[in-house]
N, C-alpha and C positions, 0 to 999 in steps of 0.2 A: 924485407918481407915481400912475399910474393902476392900477387893479386888474389890468389885463392885464399890465403890466410886473411887478407883484409876483408874479403867477402864473408868469411866465417865470423870475423869479429863484428861485422856490420849486422849480420843476422842475429847473433847472440845478443847484441845490444838492443835490437828491436824486440826480441823475445823477452828480454829482461825488462823492458819498459811495459810490456803487457802483463807481466806477473807483478803481484803486490810486493812491496819492498820488504816487509817483515813477516814473521809468522802470524797468520790470521786465524784467531780462534772465534772471531765474531761470526764468520760464515758457517762454522761447524756447530756452534752452540744451539741454534734453533733446530737443526736437523737431529742432533743427539736428544734434545728434549722431546721432540716429536716422536722419535723411536721409543724412548723410555715411556712416554705417556701412552702410546699405542700398546706396548707390551703390558704395562700396568693395567690399563683398561681391559685388555683381553684376559688377563689373569683374574681380575675381579669378576668379569662376566662368566668366565669358566667356573669359578667358585659358586656364583649364584645359580648357574645352571645345574651344577652338581648337587647343591642343596635342594633345589626344586625337584630333581629326579629322585633324591633320597626320600623326600616327603611323599612323593607320589608312590614310591615303592612301599613305604610303611602303610599308606592308605590302601594300596592294592592288597597287601598281605592281610590287613584287617578285614577287608571285604571278602577275601577268599575264605577266611576263618568263619565269618558270619554265614557265608553261602554254604559251607560244609555243615554248620550247625542246623541251618534251616532245612537243608536237604535231608539230614538225619531225622529231624522232627517230622518232615513231610512223609518220609518213608514209614516212620512209626505210626503216624496217623492213618496212612493207607493200609498198613497191616491190620490196625484196629478195625477199620471199615470193612476190610475183607473178612475178618473173623466174625464180625457182627452180621454180615450179609450172607454168610454161609447157610445153606438150607437147614442143617440141623440146628444152628443157633436161632434161625427165624422160627422154626417149629417149636423149639423149647420156649422162646419168649411168647409165642402165640398161645401155647398151652398155659403158661403162667397167667396170661390175661383172660383165660377162660374160653378161648376160641377153639373150635373143633373143625376138622376137615369137612369140606362141603360135599354134598351128595352129587349124584350124576347131573350134569348140566343139561339144559334145553336150549336150543338155538332158534332164533327167528330168521327164516330165510328171506332173501330179498323180495320174494313175491308175497310175504306176509304170513306164510304158514309156519307153524312151530314144529321143529323136528326134535324128537327125543322127549322123554318124560322127566321133568325135574324131580329130583329126590330130596328128601328131608335130610338136613345135616344132623347126624347123631353123634353124641359124645361117646367115646370108647369107655368101657367099664373102668370105674375108678379103682386104683389099687387099694387093697385092704391094709389097714394099719395094724401091725402086730405089736408094736412097742407102745407103751403108754406115753402120753404127751408130757412135755417138760413140766416141772412143778409150778412154774410161774405162768402157765398158759391159762387163758380165760375159759369160761364154760363153752363158748361157741367158737369153732374153728373159723379161721379167715377163709374167704373164698379162694384166695391164691394158694393157700396151703392144701386145700382139699381138691383143687382142680375144677371146682364148679363155679359158675358165675352167679352173682346175686343180682336180682332185678326185682322191680315191684311185683311182677307176675309170679316169681318163684321165691317165696320167703324161706329163710333158713331157720332151722330149729336148733335149739341148744341141745348138746349131748354131754354126757359125763366125759371127763377128761381122758379116761382110758378107753372109751368105746369108739369104734370105727364108725364113720358116717358114710352113707351112700349118697350119691348125687340124686338130686330131685328128679324123678322121672317125668314130671310135667315139663313140656317144652317152654322156653322163655319166649320163643317166637311162634306166632300162630302158624299152623300149616298152610302151605300155599294151595290154592284151588287147583284141581286137576287141569292139565293143559288141554286145550281144544285145538284141533287142527282146522280151524276156520280161517279163511283168508281175511286179512284186514283191509279196509278201504284204503286206497292209495292217496286220497285227498287231492286228486287232480281235477 
């Protein structure tokens, strides 16, 4: 044999001494267990994350549904407020309460003089009733039904159920004194 072949045998023998003698499962087992544990833990974490996201999704859809319901309710209430605050609705409710439009206003200027002449608020003529009152009606009409207000100064009288009643011509509020254009002291 040549020297080259002896050198190869020597090298192979040295390499063979560095390698373990038999198949070694002892070195692979912890690595395989580590990989399996990491994969199993990752899978469990992924399932937990997925279920948490699903729970959040259900909660989000429930909150969106509630938001839609509350928005619809808010819009309905806003429409109701708008309907009640319309000028014609305010006027109708004021007339039901016995209120009448005010007369011409008077203003107090910064120097204390009064501009304008205040006018008395007068009720428009009450509509005449042409149909008889319902059979269950009492002898005296209610102030809301006839359009007049009742107060201690303006007593109401009873009328037959078929007769029309006219509003009391006496004012419920005493007339205001005439305005004077005299300057008021400034108090300084």
